[in-house]
N, C-alpha and C positions, 0 to 999 in steps of 0.2 A: 477160444472163448467161447461160451453157453450166455443164452440169452435168458434171463430170468427176470421174473413176475414176482414182487413181493406185496404183500397185500395186507392192509392195518388201517384200523381205523380203534376210537377208544379212547380210554384216557392219555392225557399226554404223557404219561411214563409207559402206554403201552404202542404209541407214535414214536416217541423219542431212539426206543431199547429197537423198532423197526428199520426206522431210518439208521441207526447204526450197523446195524447188519447188514441194512442196500448198501453204504458207504461203505465197510469192507471188501463186500464182495466187487464192488465197482473197482477198487481201488489196486486188482488182483488183475482186472481185464474184462469180467466177465460185462457185458450189457445187461445193464439194471433198470425197470423202470419199476418206478415206486405207484402203488395203486391205495388213493384213499379220499375219504374226503376233499372237497376242494379249500377247505380250512388249512391243510395239512401244505398245499401247493408250495408255497414262501419257503418251507419248513425242507420239503424236497430239490425243489429248483436252488438252495442255498449250498445244498450239496454235490450238485451236479449231476442230478437223479431226472433220468427223463419222467415225468408225471402223468399219472392218468385218475380222471377224476371218477370217483363213486357218485354216481346218483343215491342221494338220499330216501332210505327205506321211507314209505308213506304206510306202513303196516297200521303205525298206533290212528294214524285217524282211517284206514281202512274199520279197524274197531269200533272207534266211536261211530260214523254213519251205522256201522251193519247191528251196531247195539240198539240202533231207534227202528229198526225193522219188527214185527211181529212175530212170534216165536215159530207160530206154524210158518210164515212164509219162509222162514230162515230154513224150519228144515226144508220145507219141500223144495227148496235151491240153494241144497250143500253141494252140490256140485259145481255150479257160478259160481256160489258166495268163493270157493276155495281157489277156483282160477282169480278173481278179485285179489282175495287174499295173497296171493302167489306173485300177480301182477305188480302189488302195493311195495315188493319188497323190492322190485328196483334191480332185478339182476339179469335182465335182460340183457342190456348197454353192455353191461360187464363181461356177460358170456362172449357177445361177439367179438370185444376188446380181444377176448383170449383166442379166439379163432385167428383173427388177425395178427396179431401179435407171433402168435406162434412158440410160446416161450420153450427151451428144452424143460424149465422146474418153475410150476408155482410156488411160492411160500406163500402160506397165509394164516392169519391168528386164526388159535382152533377153534375158538367162540362165535366166528364168521360162517355158522352154518350154511346157511342159502348162499353163500359166494366156494364154500369148499364143494357143495354138493354141483351150483355150475361150473365150476371148474375140471372136476372129474368125468360132468357130463360133456365134454369136449373130448374128451379121451389125453390128454394132457399127464403129465406124472404132476402131484399134488405131494408138498408133505407142510404140514403144521408148527405152527410156529407156538409155545406156549411160554405164556409169560407168567407162572403160578408158580410156587415151591409144585413137590411133585403130588400130580394128580392122582395117582397111579394108587390101588387098592395090593400090598407086597407085605409080605410079612414084616414086623416091625416098625411101621407108619400108621401114625395114627391118621385120621381124615385131615386134613389143614384147615377146614376151619376150627379147630380145637385148638385147645393151648394146654397140651398136651405134650410130654418127653416121655420116652418109651423108658418104663426100666423106675417111673417115677411114679408115685399110687397108684391105686387100683386100677384107674385107667387108664396109665401106663401099662400093665400088665398084657400080655398076650392075647387074654378072653375081655380084657378091657376095653382093647383097642378093637376087636371084634364085632364088639356090640355096640362102638359108637357106627361101625361102618356100617351094621345093621338096620339102627336106627335113623342112619342117613337114608340108604336105602329105601327104607320104607316111605320118608317124608318126602323124597323124589318124587315119589310112584302113586301116592296121595296128592301131588299139585299136578302130575300128570293128570290124575284122572278129575283132578277138580279144573283147572284147565282147559281140559277135553267138554264136559258139561256146561260151562262158564260159559265158554266160546262157542258153543253145541256146532263142535267140527270142523273149526277156524282157528285153534290154539296153532302156536309156531308149531308143534310138534307133527301134527297132523295135516299140516302146508308144506312143511318140511316134506313128508314122509311122501306127496301128493307131486311136489318138484322132480323128485327122487324117482319118481314114476318116467314122471313126461322125459327124464333125460335117460333115463334108462341106469340109473346109479340103484345098488344091490344097499336098500336101504335096511331088509333085515339082517340079513349077516353082513353089510359093514359098519353099523354102528355099536354102541357099546355103554350100556346104561348103566351098569355095575363099576364104571369110578367115579370118581367125586366131582369131574364137568357135570353141571344143570346143561340141559337134562342129558346129554350123553357126550363121548366122543368118538374115535374111530377105532374101526378094532384094525386094521392092516396098514394105515398109515403111517408113513414114518414120520419123530415129533425130533424137532430141535430145542430143546428146553434153554431158553435164556438167559441162565442161571450157573453156576458155580454147582455140579456132585460135592467138593469139600463142605457143602453149608448146609446139605441134609444131613436128617437121620441117616445111621450105617444102613443101607440096602442095595440090593442089585436091583437095577434100572430093568424095566422091558427093553428087547432086544432093539427093539425100532424105536426106544429113546436114545438120543444122544446129546446129553449138556455142552453145550458150546461155550457156556462162560457168560457172564454179564455183559450186556451192553448196554453200557453208560456213555451218553451221545455230550461228548465235551463242548461240543460248539453248539448251541443252540439260539435261535430269534428271539432271545427275551422281551419280555414286556420291557418297555420306556421306565425308566425310574423318575421323579421330578429328583430336578437338582438338590433339593434344600434335604429331601432322601439320601440320596448318593455322598451331599459332603457327611451328612449323620454317619452314613455305616462309614464311608472313610475314616472320619475323626475316630469309629469307636476300633478299627484296624490298627490304627498309629500309634495310639492309647497301650492295646494292648503288645505293642510290638517293643517299643520302648520300652516294659516294663520289662521287658526278657524273661518272662515265664513266671513274673509275680502276678500278671492279669491274669483272671480266668473269663472265659467266653462263653457263655453257655447259650445254644441257638434252639428253639422249639418252633420247629414247625408240622403240622397236621395234614398235608396234601389235599388235592382237590375233592376229593369226596368226601371229606371224614368231618362231621357236622361239627364245627367248634363250641366245646363250651363254656360260655363265662365263667361261670363258678370255678371252676377247675383254673382257668385262666388266671382268676384271681388267687388262688390258692398256690399257682405257679408262680406269678409275681411277686411274691413275698420272699420266697428264698433270699433275693439279695439283699434284703432290712440286714439281715446280722452280720453279711459279707461283704464287707466293702473293696473287697478286690473281685469281685464276681462283678458282669457285666452279661444282661442277660437280652437276647434280641427274640424278638417275635415276629414268623411270620406267621400272620391270617389269612392267604393262600386266597384269597380273594371272599371271602366266605362270609367276615367283618369289616366295618371299620375299625381303624384304631381308637375313635373317642365314643366307641360300644363297649372296649374293654374294660371301659371305669379310670377312676384315677388310676398313674401309675408313680410308683416310686423314681427317686434316682437313682440311675443304673438301669433303668429298665426302657426300650425302645420297641415300639409295636409298628410295624409296617403292614401296607396292605399284601404289598407282594413282595419279595426276596428271590434274588438269582441263588438257586442251593449251591450249584456248585461252586460258584464263586465265593459264598458265607462259608462253608465248608473246609473251606483250604486254611480258616484262623480259627473253625471252632476247637474247643476243649473237651465237651462234651452236647450232644446232640439229644433231644425231648423230640420222639418222634412217636405216629399213631402205627406203626410197625408197618408199612408197605415193603414189599419187598424192592421194589428200585430205589427207594431214598437209605435200605438197608446197605443195598450193594455201592453205593455212592458214600458211606459213611465206611465200609468195609476201606473203599481205595483211599480214601481218606486218613485213615486209620483214627478214628473219632467213634471215643466210645458211646453207647446208646443205652438212654433211657425212654424205655418202651410204655406208652399207655397206649393199648391195643384197642384199634378202632372195630372189631370185630365184624367184620366184613371183610369177605370174599374170603382170600388167602391169609388174613392181617395175623391172626391166632396164632394159627401156625408156624408163620414165623418170627412170631413173639419168640415161638418154644423154642425156635430155634437159634436165636439170638442167646435164649437163657441155657440152650445148650450148650453150645460151642463158648461161653463166657463171654463174651465180644459188648454185653450190656445186662442190663437188668428189668425185670417186668415191675411194671407198678401197677397201679389198682386206682383206677380213676375216680370212682365212687368214693374212697377210702380215705387215699392218702391224703395226711394234712399237709401243711407247707411246713413242717419240721421233717416227716419222714420222705418229702420231696426231696428236701435240704438234704438228708442224709444219705440217701442213695445217689444224689451227684456227690457228695464229698468221698464215697466207695468205691465211686467210679473216677475221682481224679487222684485219691488214693492209693488204688491196690493196681499194681504192677501185674497183673495178670492179665487185665482186661487188655491194656495195652499191649503185651506178649501174644494175647489172641490174636488181635486184630493184627499186628507184624504176618503174623503166621498168616491165617487167614488172606488177607492185601498178596503174599507170595504167591496164595497157589490163583489166587484171579487173574495177577499178571500175568501167569505164566497161559491160559488162555489163550492170551490176545496176541503171546510173544510168539509160541507155537503155532499159529493160526489156526485152530481147531477149528472153528465156524468155518470158516476157508476149505481145510479139507474134508470137514464133514459134506460140502455141497458139495464137493470136488467128487467124495464118494456116491454120494447120492445119482448125479450125473453119468460116471460111468456105470452105475449098474444098471443104468434105463439104457444107455449105449448097449449093454450086453445083453438086455431083457430083447432088443429090437434087433438085433442079428444072429439070435438063437434062432 
């Protein structure tokens, strides 16, 4: 078996998916080390993974200090400033760890550019982990930040999607130029280029700025997409991209709930169970990165007033305290935070923001979705796929009144096609785990590396 290093930081959903992948690979006998920020240590060690702490980046602090220096002095000291910026990204310790561990393969989140470049500079084999829906500019695929379904409306035409990609690329290039001017040569892209030169990584030939990821992804590195191809719009992924199925970590170290909150939640579940289908539970949660809108929440909580058989649970994801929502009707229960996987097992409809991890969790629990898109990263593209596969409905957070929200939920409860499509998609999701697609994909990468070394 091989020695593997898995590297991930960022949102909890990204860390959870990476730990689940690490757990599966360790279960088939690989020696797996998980590298992340110190906050991930307990989770990694809970799953019997070796843990390597990454030094936190100090790049933002560098920028603050650098901005206080006069412009002429900054221009005259460009090389030294870039050295300081590179040092602030804190990857020297990571590079040493890679050399010491000598892993057969490094699997690293595709947005961690300084770590990708530093690892590649050590000569080890590197593959990327993609946590978004498809980020590739392929025929039939709109950019993932757009709520567009192929074949629907002018934006869903081939010409419309091409124009969306063009507009996005122009915005990307304008942003690169703006950042370079604002940071006076110490923008992230310039610093990554500087790091690549130091470690002899082919930056010019190795990066690809024509795809969706900001500011670039990589031309030659293999990619493991931690989702199901069946959830995508129909397309042929690039040859180096392999879909290995959703990575939903069942065993998490959840935040502790108060005894009162636990009793309230258990009572809601028990009331639904005793009703034997006569009561419906609506669960609303908007993720750790979504800015909760109190006005929208007030419209949402009103849906139960004329539906005595409905209960509504609100998870505020730590963004608001329950009193901030305002007076709540009977059968509406607000919590600062809830263990989502546990709640979904009892849920009839989920109201969510369109995060791909939440959608995957709903599919695995066959819970139809009402999506009020957060408009961040790939949430719009995820929402479009929910609509395309008819496993949910896209609402309009700005316009939907309480009666409209209520009608959306009624449809999700009433129309069997949503449940039928969820059942089909859940079986397709399950096949990835049953067939050990992720494990076999990693094995094929390792075999290719062995073959390359022996040629």
